[in-house]
C-alpha positions, 0 to 999 in steps of 0.5 A: 516896880522895875517892870513899870520902869522898863515899860516907861523907858520902852514907851519913851523910845517908841514915842520919840521915833517918828512914824515915818522913820526908816532904819537902814542896814547900817544903823542910821535912821532916816526920816522924811521931813516933807515931800522932798527932804529927808534927814539921816540921823546917826545912832553911833558912828558918824562917818561921811560914808555912812550918811551917804550910804543911808541916803542911798538906801532910803532913796532906793528902798523908800523913794524908788530912785534909780541908780543914776538919780542924784542925791543932793545935800540940802543941809550939812551937819546940824541938829535933827529937826525930826528927833532933836538929836545933836547931829543929822544931815538933810538930803533930797533927790531933787536939786535944792532951790537957791543952791549951787548944785555944781559943788565939787566933791568935798573930802570933809563934811557936807556942802549944800548942793553937793551930790552923788548918784545913788549908785556912787553913794551906795558904793560907800556902803561896801567900803564901810563894811570893810572898815567895820570888820 
């Protein structure tokens, strides 16, 4: 009986993960929502550096973005459209339409139009590793 429950739980986890999901190196899941927008979904910690790091990882490994290309915030904190999880942030390597992309860096949260270069966002991965030790 326990084996049946284990298989059922495993099947539920597998079926709840979108086929296009990408698991980055720091425990954030990234899912493509369409041809230009992808969503970063935390699995544990939810610090801003982690979101940017996961976005850079996805932009480089999956989208083939160069180091100088920009990653833009499309939508700040909100529910995940891909998984239904409570919190996610949406990004794109294309400037979002109808949004001011001259947003200065903010210290808390994510503002649509805010951007970082892939290299800058990737640099936050190293900062995060220091805090995790």
